N, C-alpha and C positions, 0 to 999 in steps of 0.2 A: 329088565326082569318081566315076568307075566304075573298076573293076578294068580292067587290059589284057587282051588275050585269052589264054585258056588252055584246055587240054584237061582235062576232068574224067573221073576214074575212081573208082568207088565199089568198094574192094577188099572182097570177101566172105571172103577168107582171108588169113593171112599169106603164104603162098606167092604169090598173086597180087600182094600189096603189094610184096614183095621184088623180084618179076619186073619191075615198073614202075621200082622204084629202080634196078635193075641196068641197065636199058636206057639211062637218061641221068641219071646221078648230080647233075650240076650244074643242069639245067634242070628238076628235079622236086622238089616240096615235099610233105611229108606234111601232111595236114589231119586234124585230130581235131575238137575243138569249135569252132575257127575264131573264138574270142573275141580272139585277138591277132592271128592272120594275117589274118582278115577285114578289120579296119580298116587293115592295112598294105597289102592288095591295093587296097582302094578309094582309098587316098591314092598309090597306085603307088609306094610305099616298096620293095615286093617284086613282082617281075615274073617268076614261074616260067611256064615254058611248059607245065608239067601239074601238076595237083593230084591226089594220090592219097588219098582220103577212107578212113580205117581205122576210123571210129567205130562199124562195124557188125561188125568182125572179132571173132568170138566169144571166142578166147583172150585178148583184150585187155579183155575186159568182165567179168571174174570177180574175186571177192575169196575168198581161201582162207585159213583158219586152218591154219597148219603147225606142226610140232613146236617150231620155234625163233622163231616170229614170225607176221607177217601178210603175205601177198603180194597186192599191189593191182594189178590190171591197168592198163596205161597209159591206156585209154580210159575208165576209170570216171570218172564226172563228180563235181565237187564236191558237187553236190546229193545224189548217191547216198551219199557218205561222210557228209554233214550228216544224212541221213535213217536212217543205220545200216543200209545195204543187207545187211550181214553183221553178225551179232551180236558178232563180235570187235572191230568198230569203235564199238559203243555205250559211250560213256563214256570212250572213247580220247581222247588230245590231239588227234588228227586230226580226230575227231568235232566238238570244240570249234572248232577253228580252220576247218573247212570251212564252218560256218554264218556265218562272219564275212568270207567272200570276197566282195567286190564286192556285186552285187545277186542276187536269186534268179533272174532271168532270165539272168544270166551264169552262175551256178552250175548251172543246168539243161543247159547245153551245154558249158561249159568242163571240160577233163580235167586229171587230175593229170600225166599224161605230157606233154600239150601245154604246160602251164604250166612245167615244169621244162625242156623243151627250148627254150622261148622264152627263159627266163633273165632275166627282168626283175629287176633288183636289189631292188625293192620287193615282189616277189611273195611270197605267204605260204608256199608249198609248198617254194620255195628254202630258206627259213629253217628251216622246220619238219623236213624231211628231214636237214638238216645237224644240227640238235640232237639228233634221234633216232638218229643214225649209221645211216640208212637205206642201203640198196645198190640201185643201179639196175641191172637186167638189160637188157643192150643187145644187139641182134643186126644183123648186117650180112653182106656178101658173104664175110666171112672167118670168119664163125661167131658164137657168143655170146661175151659177156664180161660181168664184173660190175665195176662202178665205184662206190665209195663216194660218197654224195651230197656228202660234204664235199670231194671232188676234182673232182666233175663239172662245176661251174660255174667257169670259168676268169676271166671278166671280164664286164662288163655285155653281155648278149646273145651271149655267147660261151660255148660248152661243149666237152666233150671228144667230143661226138658227131660222127661222120664222115658225109660226105654221102650214103653208101649205107647209113647205120645208122638205126635207130630204137629208142625205148625200149619195152621188152615190159612191164615190171612194175616196181614199186617194192617192196622188202622190207623190212619195219619189224621190227626185232628185239622179241622178247618182253620185256615189262616185269615186273618183280617186283611183288607185291601193294602193297608199300610205296613204290613209286616215286612221285615228286612232279614236278609240271611246272608252268610258268607261261608265259603268252604275252600280250603287250600290244603294240599298235601305235598309233601317233599319225596320225590322219587328220583333214584339214579338214572333211570331212563324210562321213558314212557312205557306204560304197560306193566311195570313192576309193582309190587306191593309198597306201600308207603313206609318211609322211614320215620315220618313224623307228620301228623295231620291234625286240623282244627276244624270245627264247624261251629258257627255261632248263629242265633236266632234271637230276634227282637220283635216283640208284637206289643206295643204300648196299650193298644186297646183292650188286651187280655191280660196286661200285667206280666208279660214274659220276658225274661232277659236271661239268656243262657249262652254260655261258652264252654265248649267240651273239646278236651284234646284226646287224640286217639294214637294208635301205633305205640303204645306203651307195652309193659310186660304183661299187662292183664286187660281188664275191662277199661273203657273210656273214662275219663274223670273230668268232673265240672269244676270249672274255676269260679266259684260263687262271688268272691269279692270283686274281682275284675267285672264279672258280669254286671253287677249292680252299679259300679262306679261308670262303665261305658253307657248303661242306659241312662245314667243321670247326667253325665257330662259330655257324651259323645266323643269326638276325636279328642278334646282336652284331656281326657283320661289316660291317653295312650303315650307313653314313653318306654323306652328300652327297660329302664329300671322298674318300673311298675309291672310290665310283663314278666321280666325276670322273677319278681317276688311272687307273682301269681302262680307260675309253673314250678317254682322251687321245690315244693313238698313232693313233686312227682319226677324230679330230676336226680335223686340221690345216687342212682347207679349210672348216670349218663356222663359222658366225658364232655369237655368244653364245646367240641363240634357239635355233638347231639343237642346240647342245650341251645346252641345258636340256631339249630333246625327248627326247634320247637318255638323258640322265640319268634322266628320268621314266619312260620305257619300261623301263629296266633295273630301276628301284625296283619298279615295279607288277608286273611279271612275277615278280620275287622275292618280293614280298609274297603273291601268288597262290599260288606254290609253297610258302611257308612257312606260309600259312594265318595271316597277321597283317594287321592293318589299315593299318599304316604302319611306317616305319623309325625307328631312333633318330637324332635329329638333334643335330648338335654345338652 
């Protein structure tokens, strides 16, 4: 199929983009990398009257090291994060994750802001920004506001973003030198969306212990009790039974095979963070 007819505007600045959004909130869609919206247009699942392409807007294309973390422009591509476009991203958890998103062709065009705004439950950035406690900078006709990534996604393909707003940047807090993280996802073949995923992040100096599972029916979910126990006991807290108990509240609509996938991604992400080969089995 081909997309329904629409007007296309390539915005060279944020002012131009917001002028277009303000003119017709509900008939206008923001276009960044088009790796999600493009297929939806072709299938006519989305039929906007106007597309505003923000991929060339300079303020959205920068990565900056700030005193308290890293600010990543919404139109920065997955490939640029993978390639370490800024030295602050080299060796970072986001650097690792970016190189495992879909295929290189997708990473060359897909953007971090576009992925977050699309809010696919299986998407990598939805999960990783949550576990890192990132903050999204958003702007619309009523001005700018900041929204924690953990509160931004409300349900599958549903976010806190209003029709006249767009994401400007993602701010990731600075990590301590001893911070540890892990990320693992189960995919049927390389490049596909995850069937189950888990990200964990531990920073003892800042009192942070967070394990989050993704690829659920909606937004990612924190495993609070397991997070605390792993921070307290390390590998000694890990057994299949303990992990099964931790994920159980989120497995009500899952079959035994799916529950095994989730147990496995939690185990392997934690083993990565803890630097061990496997957990203790009962």
